[in-house]
N, C-alpha and C positions, 0 to 999 in steps of 0.2 A: 477202560475207566481212566488209569491214570494218566492216558493221554487227554481224555476228556480235561480231566481234572486240573492239568497242569496250562490250558487255553485260558490266559487271564479274561478273555470277553466272558466266556461260560461262568467263571470265579463271580465277575461282575454281575450277569444277569442274576445268580444265585442270592447276591447281598444285596440288590437293589431294593426289594420289594422291603425287605427288614428294614434296611438304610432309610427309605422315604417313610414308614410307618413310626420309626424313631424321631423321624426329624418333623412330621406332623403332628405328632400327642407329647413330644417334649420340646424340644429345641424350638419351633415355632411359638409356642405358649410362650418362652420364659423370653423370646426376645419382644414378643409384644407385650410382656409386661416391662419391662425395662422401658421399652417405648412410652406406654402409657403413666408411667412415671416423671416421662418429663411433660407432661402436660395438665392443664386445669381441667379437670372433666368429672360431667356427675354422672356418669355412664349412659345420659340418654341424648342429651345434646350435643352442638359441636363442642370438639377439642379446641382448646388454647396454649399454643405452645409455650413454655415458660421455663426451658431450659431445663436447668440443675437445680432449682429452687425448692420443689418436692424433697429432693434428697437432701438438701443444706437445711432445710426445716428439720429433717426426721431426724441427723445428727444432733442438732441442737434442741430435738424436744425429749422432756424429762421424762415424760410419759413412755417412750418408746423405750429409753434406755431401763427404767424400771421394770417395765414388760420382760426386755433383755436377761434382765438380773433374774426375775422370776423362772425364766426358761434354762438360765444355766444352774440355778438351783436343782430344778428338774432335772438337769442332765446329770449331776453329782449326783441326785439322790437315787436316781436310776441306777449310776454305775455301781454304786456304794452297794444299793441292793442283789445284787449279783452274787456277792458273797453269800446272801443268804438263798439264794435261786440251789448255786453251786454243791452248799452243805445240804440241802436236803436231795440234791442228785444222789451223792454219794451216800447219803443213809439208803437210799432207794437202790442203787444198785449194789447195795452189800448183800444181796440177797436176804432180805427181812420179812416177814411173816407179811402180807397185805400188800407188799409193794406195787403189786397189779393193780390192786385197786386204788390205792392212793395215786397213782399215775394217772387213773382215768377220771380221779377228783379233782385232780389239778387243772384238769385241761377243759374242766365245764367252761370255765371264765371266757375260754376262748370261743366256745360255741354261742355266747351271746353277744349282740349289737353293744356297741358302746352306749346308745339311747337306753336300754335295756338296763347295762349296768348303771350307768348315771343315775336313773330313776330309783334303782334299789336301793343304791346309796343314801339319796337325797331322803329315801326312808327311814335308813339306818341312823342317819345325823337329826333327823326332826327333834326339836327342841323339847317338845311336850308330850310327845308319846313314843320317840324312837328307839330303837332297842339300844342304842347307846349308851342314852342319857338313862333309862330304865335299868340296866345293870348298873351303872355309878350310882343310880338312889338305892338298890339294892346294899350298896356297900357305906350308903349313909352320905354320899354326897347331896347335898342341900341345895348347891345351886349349881349346877353344870354347864360348860359351857354351850353357848347358841355355835356350832361347828363352823357353820357357811355362814355365816353374819357376823363373825368378828375377826377382824382386819386382822390380828395379830396370829392366828392360829388357821385362818381359811385353808393357806396353802399345803399347810403341812397336813390340813384334814382329806384335801385331793388327793396328797400322793399317795394315803394308802388304797384308794380302790384301785389307781395304776398298780402300785406295786402288785395288787390282785388280781388286775386283769390280763397281765403279762407272766404271771408265774408260771403257767402253764407251758408258754411259750419256750422259755429260758431253759426250765427245769428238762423240758424234751429234748431240745438241744445237747443240755450237758449230760443225759441220761444217755443217749446215742453212742457219744463221744466215749463215756467210761465202760460202756459195752462194748465196747471197739478193741479194747485193751486187753491182747491175749491173757488167758485167764494163767499160763504157765507162769506168767512173771509174777504175778499175785503169789501164786501157791510155792514160787522159789523165795518169796519176802516172807513168808510166814516159817518156811521153814528154818531160815535163818536169823528166826526170831522176832522179827520184827512186828512192833503192835499194830492196830487198826490205824488208829490216827497217826503211825509213821508210814505206812503203805498208803494212805489217804495223801499224804501233803508232800512225800518225797517220791513215790511212785505214781500216783495216779493224777495228781495236779501237775508237774512237768511234763508228763505225757500228754495233757490235752491242753495245754497252756496255747496251741494255735488258734483252737478252737475259743477259748477265754476270751483272748486279744479280737476275736472277730464281732464277738457278741460285747464287746466295751463299745466297740464301734458304732453297731447296731443300737445299744441302749441311748449313746451319746447324740446320735441324727436322731433318732427316731423323737427322743426327749425335745432337741431344739424346734422340730415341726410340730410337738404334740397341738391340737386342738380339740377334738369333737366335747370327750367329757367334759372338760375343763366347762367349756362354755354351754353345755348343757346344766351342769351344776350349779354352777355362778353368775356366766356371762361375764365373768372378769371381774364380778364385784367382792367384796362391797367395797367402792371407791377406786377400783383397780388394784385393790393387794393379791387377786388370786391372775390379773392378765398377762397374758404369754404373748410373744410375738405374734404368733398364728392369730390369737384371737383380737387382739390389737390389729393387725391390718382388716380384718372380718368387719370390725364395726366401725372402722373407718369408711370401708368400701360401700357397706350394705347399710349401715344403720344411719351414719351421716351422709351419703352419695358422695364421697369425696373419693372417687376412684383414682382420680390420678396420684393422691396423697396415698390410699391404701395399696397401689399397683409400688410405690415407692418405697414401703416398707416391706414387701413381699419381696423385691430384688432384693433389699439390703438383707433382709432373713436368709435369700441364696447364697448370697456372698458371705455371709457368717457363719451358715452353715458349712458351705465346704473349706474355708481355711478353717474350723476346729476339725471338720472331718480328715484334712490333710494333717494338720498336727496330732491328731489323735491315731492316726495308722504310722507317720514317722516314732510315735512314742512306743507302741507296741508292735513297732516291727520286729519280725523274727530274723535275729541274728544267726541263728542256728535250729535247725531242729533234730528232735531227739528220736532217733529210727528204733523200732521193733517189730 
């Protein structure tokens, strides 16, 4: 076996199918997106080469930068929400009564499609008979807001179902990391007189910091390319107040049939995501690992 695996040609034969699959499904579409961005094309008729005009127009497009700003706000919100997920995970991992049931409840949103979640929260935010405004009416709010039609609050209204949708995913990751910590370390800290808060902040959190940094990367990258729930709930409206980069790209390509410009926006989204990913990974790089 060692002789076979030391043969470079045999190794190449094993790797080639996976490499071809990755090239066809990932690299070829990326190259085509960049290529289409150089064209004036409606998606059906002949393409006309216009060089970097689409990319230049995108850089000068205020609507694109507004959508980018919204995407970065979503990334910031998602990153900050990790603290809430981590706090819930710490509570669940502390052997509270009903932790198993709560863990299953938090996973329910992961079992639903984004379409179902969007439709559910559209009903919750309904201005006339939605659950949220009904509850506000019980507390004497005479004129509750129209959550998905008010440009000043629509983006934050959409953040809530996104937080709810991914709660189970991150809580499950943190919970698994916390349960992997040897119980002997926790018992030793208790014997030394450490309080539950001190154990959480000075023992558990440092030991799972590597996992936390990975989830920060996942949250930021996932937020920058987020699309489905926002598009279903608002379509990027009202007046672009909830538009993100991915929904703006979709609108340009499929609503206005400007596939060349939409492809340019998509390629710029790729570049921005790659740059942000590299920056976040540099900022969260592990300088040293805590062994236990």
